[in-house]
C-alpha positions in Angstrom: 0.0 0.0 0.0 1.0 3.6 -0.5 0.5 5.7 2.6 1.0 9.5 3.0 1.4 11.6 6.1 0.4 15.3 5.8 -0.3 18.1 8.3 0.7 21.5 9.4 4.4 22.2 9.9 5.3 21.1 13.5 2.2 18.9 13.8 4.4 15.8 14.3 3.7 14.1 10.9 7.4 13.2 10.5 7.5 11.6 14.0 4.3 9.6 13.4 5.3 8.6 9.8 8.6 7.3 11.2 6.9 5.4 14.0 4.3 4.0 11.6 7.0 2.8 9.1 9.0 1.2 11.9 5.8 -0.5 13.3 4.9 -2.0 9.9 8.5 -3.3 9.4 8.4 -4.9 12.9 5.4 -6.9 11.8 7.3 -8.4 8.9 6.0 -6.1 6.2 8.4 -4.8 3.6 8.5 -1.0 3.9 10.1 1.9 2.0 9.9 5.2 3.9 10.1 8.3 1.6 11.2 11.7 2.9 9.3 14.1 0.6 9.4 17.1 3.0 11.3 20.2 2.2 12.7 19.8 5.7 14.5 16.4 5.5 14.2 15.0 9.0 12.7 11.5 8.4 16.1 9.7 8.4 16.9 11.0 11.9 13.4 10.2 13.1 14.0 6.6 11.9 17.2 6.4 13.9 19.9 7.5 11.5 22.6 9.8 12.8 22.5 13.3 11.4 25.6 12.7 9.3 24.2 9.4 8.0 20.9 11.0 7.1 22.6 13.8 5.2 24.4 11.1 3.1 21.2 9.5 1.8 21.2 10.0 -2.0 18.8 12.7 -3.2 16.3 11.4 -5.7 15.9 14.9 -7.1 19.6 14.9 -8.1 19.2 11.7 -10.2 16.1 12.6 -12.3 17.8 12.0 -15.7 18.9 8.4 -14.7 15.5 7.8 -13.0 13.6 8.8 -16.2 15.9 6.7 -18.4 15.3 3.7 -16.2 11.6 4.1 -16.0 11.1 4.7 -19.7 12.5 1.2 -20.4 11.2 0.1 -23.8 8.1 2.2 -23.8 7.7 3.0 -27.6 5.6 6.1 -26.9 8.4 7.9 -25.2 11.2 8.6 -27.7 13.4 10.5 -25.3 13.5 10.1 -21.5 14.4 13.7 -21.2 10.9 14.6 -22.3 9.4 12.8 -19.3 7.9 15.0 -16.6 6.9 14.4 -13.0 3.4 13.3 -14.0 4.4 10.8 -16.8 2.3 7.7 -16.3 3.5 4.2 -16.8 2.7 2.4 -20.1 3.5 -0.8 -21.9 7.3 -1.2 -22.0 7.8 1.0 -19.0 9.9 -0.4 -16.2 7.7 -1.0 -13.1 9.0 -1.0 -9.6 8.5 -3.2 -6.5 9.1 -2.3 -2.9 11.2 -5.5 -2.7 13.0 -4.6 -5.9 16.8 -4.9 -5.7 17.9 -4.4 -9.3 16.5 -1.0 -9.9 18.4 2.1 -9.1 15.7 3.5 -6.8 16.2 0.7 -4.3 19.7 -0.5 -5.1 21.5 2.8 -5.4 19.3 5.6 -3.9 17.8 4.0 -0.8 19.5 3.0 2.4 18.6 0.3 5.0 17.6 1.7 8.4 16.2 -1.4 10.0 15.2 -5.0 9.1 12.5 -4.8 6.4 12.8 -1.0 6.2 14.6 1.3 3.7 14.7 5.0 3.3 14.4 7.1 0.1 14.7 10.9 0.2 13.7 13.5 -2.3 16.6 15.6 -1.2 16.9 19.1 0.2 17.3 22.4 -1.7 20.8 22.7 -3.1 22.6 26.0 -3.2 21.9 26.3 -7.0 18.2 25.9 -6.4 17.8 28.8 -4.1 15.8 31.6 -5.7 15.3 29.8 -9.0 13.5 26.5 -8.3 10.5 25.3 -6.3 10.5 22.2 -4.2 8.3 20.4 -6.9 11.6 19.8 -8.8 12.5 17.5 -5.9 9.1 15.8 -5.3 8.7 15.2 -9.0 11.1 12.2 -8.6 8.8 10.8 -5.9 5.7 11.2 -8.1 7.4 9.3 -11.0 8.5 6.6 -8.5 4.9 6.2 -7.2 3.4 6.3 -10.8 5.6 3.3 -11.7 5.4 1.4 -8.4 3.4 -1.8 -8.0 2.8 -2.7 -4.4 1.3 -6.0 -3.4 0.1 -7.5 -0.1 2.5 -6.8 2.8 4.4 -4.2 0.9 4.2 -0.5 2.0 5.5 2.9 0.9 5.2 5.5 3.7 5.7 9.0 2.5 6.3 12.0 4.8 4.9 14.8 2.7 5.8 18.5 2.7 3.8 20.5 5.2 0.4 22.1 4.3 -1.3 21.6 1.0 1.7 22.1 -1.3 1.3 18.6 -2.8 -1.8 19.8 -4.6 0.5 21.5 -7.2 0.5 18.2 -9.0 -1.3 14.8 -8.9 0.9 13.6 -6.0 -2.0 13.7 -3.5 -3.9 11.1 -5.5 -1.1 8.5 -5.4 -2.0 7.1 -2.1 -4.3 4.4 -0.8 -4.7 6.2 2.5 -3.6 9.6 3.7 -3.1 10.2 7.4 -3.6 13.9 8.3 -1.8 14.6 11.6 -3.7 17.3 13.4 -3.0 19.1 16.7 -6.0 20.2 18.7 -5.6 23.8 17.7 -7.3 26.1 15.2 -4.3 26.2 12.9 -3.7 22.5 13.4 -7.2 21.6 12.2 -7.3 24.3 9.5 -5.1 22.1 7.3 -7.7 19.4 7.5 -10.4 21.7 6.0 -8.0 22.9 3.3 -6.9 19.3 2.4 -10.5 18.0 2.4 -11.7 20.8 0.1 -8.8 20.4 -2.4 -9.1 16.6 -2.4 -12.9 16.7 -2.9 -13.9 14.7 -6.0 -10.7 12.7 -6.2 -11.5 9.7 -4.0 -8.8 10.5 -1.6 -9.1 8.4 1.5 -8.3 10.6 4.5 -8.0 9.7 8.1 -7.3 12.2 10.9 -4.8 11.2 13.6 -4.8 13.6 16.6 -1.4 14.5 18.0 -0.2 16.2 21.2 -3.7 15.4 22.7 -3.7 15.9 26.4 -7.2 15.0 27.4 -10.9 14.6 26.5 -11.3 18.3 25.8 -8.7 18.1 23.1 -10.5 15.1 21.5 -13.8 17.1 21.7 -12.1 20.0 20.0 -10.8 17.8 17.2 -14.2 16.1 16.8 -15.9 19.5 16.5 -13.4 20.9 14.0 -13.2 17.9 11.7 -16.8 16.9 11.9 -16.1 13.4 12.9 -14.1 11.3 15.4 -10.4 11.2 14.8 -9.2 7.7 13.9 -6.9 7.7 16.9 -5.1 10.2 19.1 -1.4 10.3 20.2 -0.7 12.0 23.5 2.4 13.2 25.2 5.2 10.6 25.1 8.4 10.2 26.9 9.6 7.9 24.1 8.9 10.6 21.5 10.7 13.2 23.6 13.8 11.0 23.8 13.7 10.5 20.0 13.5 14.2 19.5 16.6 14.5 21.6 18.4 12.0 19.4 17.8 8.8 21.4 15.7 6.5 19.1 14.9 3.5 21.3 13.6 0.1 20.4 10.0 0.3 19.4 8.8 -2.1 22.1 9.6 0.7 24.6 7.0 2.9 23.1 4.1 3.5 25.6 1.4 0.7 25.2 -1.4 3.2 24.4 0.7 4.7 21.6 1.6 1.3 20.2 -2.1 0.7 20.1 -2.5 3.9 18.0 0.0 2.5 15.5 -2.0 -0.8 15.4 -5.2 1.1 14.8 -3.6 3.0 11.9 -2.3 -0.3 10.4 -5.8 -1.8 10.6 -7.2 1.2 8.8 -4.7 0.7 6.0 -5.3 -3.1 5.9 -9.0 -2.4 5.5 -8.3 -0.9 2.1 -7.0 -3.7 -0.1 -6.5 -2.8 -3.8 -8.5 -4.5 -6.5 -8.5 -4.0 -10.3 -10.9 -1.1 -10.0 -8.5 0.7 -7.7 -5.6 0.2 -10.0 -7.7 1.5 -12.9 -8.5 4.6 -10.9 -4.9 5.0 -10.0 -3.9 5.0 -13.7 -6.8 7.1 -14.8 -5.8 9.8 -12.2 -2.2 9.7 -13.3 -3.3 10.2 -16.9 -5.7 13.0 -16.0 -3.0 15.0 -14.1 -0.4 14.3 -16.8 -2.7 15.8 -19.5 -3.5 18.7 -17.3 0.1 19.5 -16.7 0.9 19.0 -20.3 -1.6 21.6 -21.4 -0.7 24.0 -18.6 3.1 24.1 -19.0 4.9 20.8 -19.8 4.2 20.8 -23.6 5.8 24.3 -23.9 8.7 23.3 -21.6 9.6 20.2 -23.5 8.5 21.2 -27.0 6.7 17.8 -27.2 3.0 16.8 -27.3 3.1 14.9 -24.0 -0.4 13.5 -24.6 1.3 11.1 -26.9 3.0 9.5 -23.9 -0.3 8.2 -22.6 -0.8 4.5 -23.4 -4.6 3.9 -23.4 -4.1 0.1 -23.5 -1.9 -0.1 -20.4 -3.5 -1.7 -17.4 -1.7 -1.0 -14.1 -1.3 -3.4 -11.2 0.3 -6.8 -10.3 -0.8 -8.3 -13.6 1.3 -5.7 -15.4 4.3 -6.7 -13.3 3.7 -10.3 -14.2 3.6 -9.3 -17.9 6.9 -7.5 -17.6 8.5 -10.5 -15.9 7.2 -12.8 -18.6 
């Protein structure tokens, strides 16, 4: 499954995405955690030292090779340089697996952080980006990765998204089976929920609110009133989290029992959304929709190519496509 964590800056989404990825991996699931936040802190939250985390290869710095690999033998794409962040997979494209070892995404650009758990990072702003580029130039690599990824049972990608609603600048927000919105019990903390819900309306985005920094029943009542429903679960104050924020990431079994139950509740919510053929069809349809929209808005002019020609109407995404490639 593809899981996103979104929320206001400082809401704790990086902390919770790291805990959730570690929890899934501890159950035996194969997990790739992706740091797609402009503030690259997921590696440290997962337990890497600051120097180790800074050494994780940046996907955004390897876009030409990533495009060339993903293009594969797709006859509709004459030049990988013409691929953009929204380019959908088609027949001949190389598809990815969470357990893949031979592709550069997992073999060269991800690093192991725990048993069953690897980390990919979009990468921070480089000096040459300042003042001339937006962060979408980095998250575009993540969108291409997700567009070409086939996840099957017991495989997860957990993406720590950039704060707020910035992901709505492309189709990235539609790439997930479930999006956890981390909300503090404050006006600003819940304001992102309203914004996210409004922007995602009409796109079949599955959204679950997880309260964070909840100190008592009055905070739960506040969240319920502001979001119009009960939050899926609530995370309170935590000695374990405080230690992690101070650089001491302890074994997960030392996390407070009530917070381990929150992680289990979140995992059950994800497991309750298995993907069928109709879900894969919607996934591909949305990729095509946003690709065509971006092509008309800017990408055709930027590349000098009619990017609608990159759409393969005969391609059917999902595990069967992976089987066809293997055959």
